[in-house]
C-alpha positions as CSV (number, residue, x, y, z in Angstrom):
1,X,9.4,-19.4,1.3
2,X,7.4,-18.2,4.3
3,X,9.6,-16.0,6.6
4,X,8.0,-15.6,10.1
5,X,4.3,-15.4,10.8
6,X,4.3,-18.8,12.6
7,X,1.5,-17.8,14.9
8,X,-0.8,-17.1,12.0
9,X,0.3,-20.3,10.3
10,X,-0.5,-22.4,13.4
11,X,-3.9,-20.8,13.6
12,X,-4.8,-21.9,10.1
13,X,-3.4,-25.4,10.5
14,X,-5.7,-25.8,13.6
15,X,-8.7,-24.4,11.7
16,X,-8.1,-26.7,8.8
17,X,-7.7,-29.8,11.0
18,X,-10.9,-28.9,12.8
19,X,-12.6,-28.1,9.5
20,X,-13.5,-24.6,10.7
21,X,-12.4,-22.5,7.8
22,X,-14.3,-19.2,7.5
23,X,-15.7,-18.1,4.2
24,X,-13.6,-14.9,4.0
25,X,-10.5,-13.5,5.6
26,X,-8.8,-10.1,5.6
27,X,-5.0,-10.1,5.9
28,X,-3.9,-6.8,7.4
29,X,-0.3,-5.5,7.7
30,X,2.3,-3.3,6.2
31,X,3.4,-3.8,2.6
32,X,6.3,-6.2,1.9
33,X,5.6,-8.0,5.2
34,X,4.7,-11.4,3.5
35,X,0.9,-11.4,3.4
36,X,0.6,-12.5,-0.2
37,X,3.3,-15.1,0.2
38,X,1.4,-16.4,3.2
39,X,-1.9,-16.5,1.3
40,X,-0.4,-18.5,-1.6
41,X,1.2,-21.0,0.7
42,X,-2.2,-21.3,2.5
43,X,-3.8,-22.2,-0.8
44,X,-1.4,-25.1,-1.2
45,X,-2.1,-26.2,2.4
46,X,-5.9,-26.0,2.1
47,X,-6.2,-27.8,-1.2
48,X,-3.4,-30.2,-0.5
49,X,-1.9,-29.8,-4.0
50,X,1.1,-28.0,-5.5
51,X,0.4,-24.4,-6.5
52,X,1.8,-24.3,-10.0
53,X,0.7,-20.9,-11.4
54,X,-1.4,-17.9,-10.4
55,X,-3.9,-19.0,-13.0
56,X,-4.4,-22.5,-11.5
57,X,-7.9,-23.7,-12.3
58,X,-9.2,-23.4,-8.7
59,X,-7.4,-20.1,-7.8
60,X,-7.9,-16.5,-8.9
61,X,-5.4,-13.9,-7.9
62,X,-6.8,-10.4,-8.5
63,X,-4.3,-7.6,-8.5
64,X,-4.6,-3.8,-9.3
65,X,-4.2,-2.5,-12.8
66,X,-3.2,1.2,-13.0
67,X,-3.5,1.4,-9.2
68,X,-7.2,0.3,-9.1
69,X,-9.3,-2.8,-9.2
70,X,-12.4,-2.2,-11.4
71,X,-15.9,-3.7,-11.0
72,X,-15.4,-5.8,-14.2
73,X,-12.9,-7.9,-12.3
74,X,-15.4,-8.6,-9.5
75,X,-18.2,-9.4,-12.0
76,X,-15.8,-11.9,-13.7
77,X,-15.0,-13.3,-10.3
78,X,-18.7,-13.8,-9.5
79,X,-19.2,-15.8,-12.7
80,X,-16.2,-18.0,-11.9
81,X,-17.5,-18.7,-8.4
82,X,-20.7,-20.1,-9.8
83,X,-18.7,-23.0,-11.3
84,X,-17.8,-26.1,-9.3
85,X,-14.1,-26.6,-8.3
86,X,-12.1,-28.1,-11.1
87,X,-9.9,-30.5,-9.1
88,X,-9.5,-29.0,-5.6
89,X,-11.9,-29.0,-2.7
90,X,-12.1,-25.2,-2.5
91,X,-12.2,-22.5,-5.1
92,X,-10.0,-19.8,-3.7
93,X,-9.9,-16.1,-4.4
94,X,-7.0,-13.8,-3.4
95,X,-7.5,-10.0,-3.8
96,X,-4.2,-8.3,-3.4
97,X,-4.3,-4.6,-2.3
98,X,-8.0,-4.9,-1.7
99,X,-8.1,-1.2,-0.6
100,X,-7.7,-0.3,-4.3
101,X,-11.2,-1.8,-5.2
102,X,-13.3,1.0,-6.5
103,X,-16.5,1.9,-4.6
104,X,-18.5,0.1,-7.3
105,X,-16.2,-2.9,-7.1
106,X,-16.6,-3.0,-3.3
107,X,-20.4,-2.9,-3.5
108,X,-20.3,-5.7,-6.0
109,X,-18.0,-7.8,-3.9
110,X,-20.2,-7.2,-0.9
111,X,-22.9,-9.2,-2.7
112,X,-20.4,-12.0,-3.0
113,X,-19.9,-12.0,0.7
114,X,-23.7,-11.8,1.4
115,X,-24.5,-14.7,-0.9
116,X,-21.8,-17.4,-0.6
117,X,-21.4,-19.6,-3.6
118,X,-20.5,-23.3,-2.9
119,X,-17.1,-24.2,-1.6
120,X,-15.3,-20.9,-1.9
121,X,-12.7,-19.2,0.2
122,X,-12.1,-15.5,-0.2
123,X,-8.8,-13.8,1.0
124,X,-8.4,-10.0,0.9
125,X,-5.0,-8.5,1.5
126,X,-4.5,-4.9,2.5
127,X,-2.3,-2.4,4.2
128,X,-5.1,0.2,4.4
129,X,-8.3,-1.5,5.8
130,X,-9.8,1.9,6.5
131,X,-10.4,2.3,2.8
132,X,-12.8,-0.7,2.7
133,X,-16.4,-0.1,3.4
134,X,-17.6,-1.1,6.9
135,X,-20.0,-3.7,5.6
136,X,-17.1,-5.6,4.1
137,X,-15.0,-5.3,7.2
138,X,-17.9,-6.7,9.3
139,X,-18.2,-9.8,7.1
140,X,-14.5,-11.0,7.1
141,X,-12.3,-12.5,9.7
142,X,-9.4,-10.2,10.3
143,X,-5.8,-11.7,10.5
144,X,-3.1,-9.2,11.5
145,X,0.5,-9.5,10.4
146,X,3.3,-7.8,12.3
147,X,6.9,-7.1,11.3
148,X,9.0,-10.3,11.3
149,X,11.7,-10.7,14.0
150,X,15.3,-9.8,13.0
151,X,16.7,-13.2,13.7
152,X,14.2,-14.9,11.4
153,X,15.2,-12.6,8.5
154,X,18.9,-13.0,9.2
155,X,18.6,-16.7,9.3
156,X,16.8,-16.7,5.9
157,X,19.4,-14.4,4.4
158,X,22.3,-16.6,5.6
159,X,20.6,-19.6,4.0
160,X,20.7,-17.6,0.7
161,X,24.5,-17.3,1.0
162,X,24.5,-13.7,2.3
163,X,27.5,-13.1,4.6
164,X,26.9,-12.1,8.3
165,X,27.7,-8.4,8.0
166,X,25.6,-7.8,4.9
167,X,22.8,-9.9,6.3
168,X,22.7,-7.8,9.4
169,X,22.8,-4.6,7.4
170,X,19.9,-5.7,5.1
171,X,17.9,-6.8,8.1
172,X,18.3,-3.5,9.8
173,X,17.2,-1.6,6.7
174,X,14.2,-3.9,5.9
175,X,12.6,-3.1,9.3
176,X,10.9,-6.5,9.7
177,X,9.7,-6.7,6.1
178,X,10.9,-10.0,4.4
179,X,9.7,-8.8,1.0
180,X,11.9,-5.7,1.3
181,X,14.9,-7.8,2.4
182,X,14.4,-10.0,-0.7
183,X,14.2,-6.9,-2.9
184,X,17.6,-5.8,-1.5
185,X,19.1,-9.1,-2.4
186,X,17.7,-9.0,-5.9
187,X,18.6,-5.4,-6.6
188,X,21.6,-3.9,-4.9
189,X,20.7,-0.4,-6.3
190,X,17.6,-0.5,-4.2
191,X,19.7,-0.9,-1.1
192,X,22.0,2.0,-2.1
193,X,19.0,4.1,-2.9
194,X,17.5,3.5,0.5
195,X,20.8,4.6,2.2
196,X,20.8,7.7,0.0
197,X,17.2,8.7,1.0
198,X,17.9,8.1,4.7
199,X,21.1,10.3,4.3
200,X,19.0,13.1,2.7
201,X,16.4,12.9,5.4
202,X,19.1,13.3,8.1
203,X,20.4,16.3,6.3
204,X,16.9,17.7,6.0
205,X,16.3,17.5,9.7
206,X,19.2,19.8,10.4
207,X,18.6,22.2,7.6
208,X,17.2,25.8,7.2
209,X,14.0,26.8,5.4
210,X,15.7,27.6,2.1
211,X,17.1,24.1,1.9
212,X,13.8,22.5,2.9
213,X,11.9,24.4,0.2
214,X,14.4,23.3,-2.4
215,X,14.1,19.7,-1.2
216,X,10.3,19.9,-1.2
217,X,10.3,21.0,-4.8
218,X,12.6,18.1,-5.8
219,X,10.6,15.6,-3.8
220,X,7.2,16.7,-5.2
221,X,8.5,16.1,-8.7
222,X,9.6,12.6,-7.9
223,X,7.8,9.5,-9.3
224,X,8.5,7.7,-6.1
225,X,7.0,9.9,-3.4
226,X,5.2,6.9,-1.7
227,X,8.4,4.9,-1.6
228,X,10.4,7.8,-0.1
229,X,7.7,8.4,2.6
230,X,7.7,4.7,3.4
231,X,11.5,4.9,4.0
232,X,11.0,7.9,6.2
233,X,8.4,6.0,8.2
234,X,10.8,3.1,8.7
235,X,13.6,5.4,9.8
236,X,11.4,7.2,12.4
237,X,9.8,3.9,13.6
238,X,13.3,2.5,14.2
239,X,14.3,5.7,16.0
240,X,11.2,5.4,18.3
241,X,12.2,1.9,19.5
242,X,16.0,2.0,19.3
243,X,17.0,4.1,22.3
244,X,15.8,5.2,25.7
245,X,14.0,8.6,25.2
246,X,12.3,11.3,27.3
247,X,8.5,11.4,27.1
248,X,8.7,14.6,25.0
249,X,11.0,12.9,22.5
250,X,8.6,9.9,22.3
251,X,5.6,12.2,21.7
252,X,7.6,14.1,19.0
253,X,8.5,10.9,17.1
254,X,5.0,9.6,17.3
255,X,3.6,12.9,16.0
256,X,6.1,12.8,13.1
257,X,5.2,9.2,12.3
258,X,1.5,10.1,12.3
259,X,2.1,13.1,10.0
260,X,4.0,11.0,7.5
261,X,1.3,8.3,7.5
262,X,-1.4,10.9,6.9
263,X,0.6,12.6,4.1
264,X,1.3,9.2,2.5
265,X,-2.4,8.4,2.8
266,X,-3.5,11.6,1.2
267,X,-1.1,11.5,-1.7
268,X,-1.9,7.8,-2.3
269,X,-5.7,8.0,-2.2
270,X,-6.8,11.6,-3.0
271,X,-6.2,14.4,-5.5
272,X,-4.3,16.5,-2.9
273,X,-1.5,18.7,-4.4
274,X,1.6,16.6,-3.5
275,X,3.8,19.8,-3.2
276,X,1.4,21.4,-0.7
277,X,1.0,18.2,1.3
278,X,4.8,17.7,1.5
279,X,5.4,21.4,2.5
280,X,3.1,20.9,5.5
281,X,4.9,17.7,6.4
282,X,8.5,18.8,5.9
283,X,8.1,22.1,7.7
284,X,6.9,20.2,10.8
285,X,9.8,17.8,10.9
């Protein structure tokens, strides 16, 4: 079920009715915000047929394996695109987390964009468009996805039988991300863990250096550094918009958010030493 993003949905409906679909789109937005769900629903709308499985004959969904998308996947895709559609009007490709395409895979995919093959629609999904080469970015139509309004997520949760108080709590902690709200429904431990991490962050903000260094050591050994930093980001973004603040407080929060984003980016995409990167970050909080 699609939660929110009605503006984007209306855009595509108008484009389809006017037969003005572009060859390639780039869906940009935070993770868990509903970009892939939107893309899959769009496939159904465009080809006017039920989407039964990810391996439907006229759809390819490419996802990372071991946090990367190798060139072999794109070569396989190019061979598939040379074939005529099986039963739908369009052959549709969805590349999830496109920023994890290797440099070689991106260069190979660029040739696909430069030399369109028949009735094909390409949809790339990413939370980090800056990791895609500029030549790909210049050849796709960008569609941006923003956090979903609270009332839309609450309405969805209530339809799933979630009581008012719990629905409001889940919505607050999902920060406009429907996918995260659904995760909380499916796994209550995930909700408890998020509360625990936020509690640890609040303790960290008022702690001395000794406590911070102990926490950094523990955090750097975690297998979920990216998830923890995402929770920190959501906490500080909420703080930024929640209450009236002085200009200095606003600047401070914006600086913290930028530092967390940079640290998360470095840890996710480079060989930086996680402990050193976290030390720089935590000592600045």
